[in-house]
Legacy VTK file of the C-alpha trace (Angstrom):
# vtk DataFile Version 3.0
C-alpha trace
ASCII
DATASET POLYDATA
POINTS 202 float
72.147 76.615 79.083
76.228 76.148 80.041
77.401 79.170 78.574
74.806 81.128 80.139
76.036 79.483 83.907
79.484 80.275 82.818
78.658 83.869 81.973
76.923 83.799 85.570
79.727 82.527 87.548
82.461 84.683 85.804
80.523 87.860 86.986
79.602 86.200 90.456
83.660 85.830 90.692
84.195 89.006 89.319
82.064 90.632 91.974
83.236 88.557 94.761
87.065 89.605 94.032
86.510 93.395 93.764
84.817 93.349 97.123
87.266 91.452 98.868
90.305 93.383 97.211
88.829 96.863 98.740
88.216 95.367 102.048
91.424 93.345 102.919
94.044 95.258 104.579
97.297 93.267 104.584
98.434 95.494 107.457
97.623 94.978 111.079
96.974 97.748 113.486
97.570 100.412 110.629
95.755 103.098 112.542
97.677 102.477 115.433
94.810 102.386 117.809
96.480 99.102 119.672
99.665 100.688 121.561
100.044 100.039 125.134
100.893 102.559 127.577
99.083 105.566 125.436
99.252 109.034 127.181
95.829 110.665 126.346
95.970 114.189 124.974
99.780 113.998 124.955
102.683 111.392 123.759
104.516 108.408 124.893
107.773 107.557 123.682
108.476 104.159 122.162
112.089 103.172 121.921
113.753 100.633 119.236
112.860 97.277 120.119
109.831 97.927 122.233
106.848 96.186 121.443
104.406 98.527 122.612
102.778 99.116 118.934
101.264 96.031 118.124
102.560 94.518 114.814
104.873 96.871 114.437
108.680 96.930 114.873
110.330 100.084 116.130
113.861 100.790 114.399
116.083 103.601 114.575
116.073 105.297 118.027
112.288 106.172 118.508
109.203 107.253 117.870
106.219 108.833 119.719
102.646 107.479 119.810
100.545 110.828 119.790
97.124 111.198 121.010
94.864 114.348 120.613
98.180 116.279 120.455
101.235 117.499 118.406
98.827 117.309 115.354
97.601 113.734 115.452
95.329 112.216 112.657
92.953 110.367 114.157
93.164 108.538 117.605
96.909 107.557 117.949
99.029 108.628 115.126
102.998 108.205 115.307
105.408 111.305 115.236
108.345 109.394 113.346
111.081 111.953 114.896
110.334 110.198 118.484
112.193 111.470 121.529
114.586 111.490 121.096
114.115 109.923 117.697
114.712 109.320 114.780
112.688 106.470 114.227
111.745 103.667 111.604
108.824 101.595 111.789
108.152 98.556 109.705
105.805 95.561 109.512
105.961 92.636 106.684
102.967 91.004 104.915
102.577 88.046 102.842
102.258 89.039 98.794
101.388 87.129 95.698
104.497 87.393 92.789
103.424 89.753 90.316
100.183 90.982 91.930
99.377 94.695 91.979
98.997 96.175 95.933
97.954 99.506 96.781
99.622 101.400 99.293
97.609 104.324 101.495
98.446 106.314 104.475
97.925 109.925 106.200
100.840 112.046 106.398
101.393 115.191 108.332
103.603 117.052 110.856
104.045 118.119 114.493
103.075 121.826 114.624
106.755 122.347 115.935
108.604 120.438 113.076
110.168 122.364 110.019
111.580 120.419 106.918
109.971 116.946 108.311
110.129 114.258 105.760
109.483 110.216 105.476
111.198 107.702 103.322
109.108 104.864 102.481
110.470 101.606 101.280
107.894 98.502 99.920
108.012 96.061 97.051
112.156 96.838 96.399
110.622 100.730 95.794
111.954 103.766 97.536
109.545 106.958 98.054
110.157 109.851 99.573
107.246 112.128 101.064
107.344 115.937 102.418
105.967 115.815 106.035
105.661 119.286 106.381
102.299 119.920 104.570
98.614 119.422 106.183
97.230 116.332 106.544
97.329 114.259 102.901
96.313 110.840 102.014
98.958 109.313 99.699
98.077 106.375 97.818
99.941 104.423 95.049
100.544 101.125 93.300
103.242 98.743 93.637
104.090 95.089 92.470
106.146 92.575 94.219
108.200 89.467 93.530
105.827 87.559 96.207
106.426 86.236 99.447
107.255 88.063 102.790
107.461 91.791 101.988
108.685 94.395 104.147
106.983 97.796 104.235
109.145 100.164 106.299
108.709 103.937 107.198
111.890 106.036 107.894
112.191 109.378 109.773
113.908 112.080 107.643
114.288 115.586 108.614
112.351 117.451 111.129
113.732 119.622 114.267
114.381 118.555 118.093
111.687 115.890 118.570
109.191 116.897 116.023
108.957 115.564 112.931
106.370 113.537 110.346
103.182 112.303 111.479
101.889 109.148 110.090
98.617 107.458 110.443
96.027 104.870 108.745
98.180 102.719 107.019
96.762 99.836 104.785
97.845 97.767 101.816
95.236 96.359 99.944
95.067 94.325 96.551
94.552 96.556 94.012
90.951 97.296 92.607
91.013 96.983 88.307
89.849 100.536 87.541
86.215 100.456 85.704
87.505 100.581 82.446
88.561 96.821 83.231
85.297 95.886 84.466
83.374 97.556 81.392
85.643 95.388 78.802
85.407 92.471 80.817
81.335 92.966 80.915
81.224 93.655 77.110
83.283 90.385 76.424
80.767 88.763 78.714
77.808 90.267 76.650
79.497 89.475 73.548
79.880 85.766 74.213
75.964 85.878 75.140
75.120 87.284 71.748
77.083 84.417 70.100
75.164 81.850 72.428
71.786 83.119 71.420
72.774 83.305 67.704
74.433 79.530 67.728
70.947 78.593 69.340
68.814 80.386 66.909
70.496 78.922 64.122
70.013 75.230 65.648
LINES 1 203
202 0 1 2 3 4 5 6 7 8 9 10 11 12 13 14 15 16 17 18 19 20 21 22 23 24 25 26 27 28 29 30 31 32 33 34 35 36 37 38 39 40 41 42 43 44 45 46 47 48 49 50 51 52 53 54 55 56 57 58 59 60 61 62 63 64 65 66 67 68 69 70 71 72 73 74 75 76 77 78 79 80 81 82 83 84 85 86 87 88 89 90 91 92 93 94 95 96 97 98 99 100 101 102 103 104 105 106 107 108 109 110 111 112 113 114 115 116 117 118 119 120 121 122 123 124 125 126 127 128 129 130 131 132 133 134 135 136 137 138 139 140 141 142 143 144 145 146 147 148 149 150 151 152 153 154 155 156 157 158 159 160 161 162 163 164 165 166 167 168 169 170 171 172 173 174 175 176 177 178 179 180 181 182 183 184 185 186 187 188 189 190 191 192 193 194 195 196 197 198 199 200 201
């Protein structure tokens, strides 16, 4: 009876962890919808040090918040090569040492831009992305040493005030692959079989 309870508790815990991991975005305002002074159907320049983009720190020179214009992705997006740009956008989040996280974001480019790119720094890693493509979702895993971690986006290249366009940023605890759950369920099933045999033997 005790073994059955252990198996049931383990299954419930696994389901709970899976649901929480897929839902909890550690990045605040990752869709950039909380911005002061949005210029609908146009853009607004946000200079370094401004707190206009809630939860984000603007560095470099500036970024542009674009809305239904200049190839914005959904609602508000960020043109990383601001007016007069280029800009840096960063936010810190708390991580567990050795845990695996998934960074996901959408990237495209201002239609007036050529050669726009984006550098991304997170978990001690540096990644470079071509920002001259159609809207593309990038998603990859990383691990950290734990504690406060910085996620940093930095503008690279582009023309004039037109650069890579960023939106829908998220950092979530990585969900185990389906194979991992299959192995866990197989193990739990084996424990159940052993428990039944022991009971039958008694």
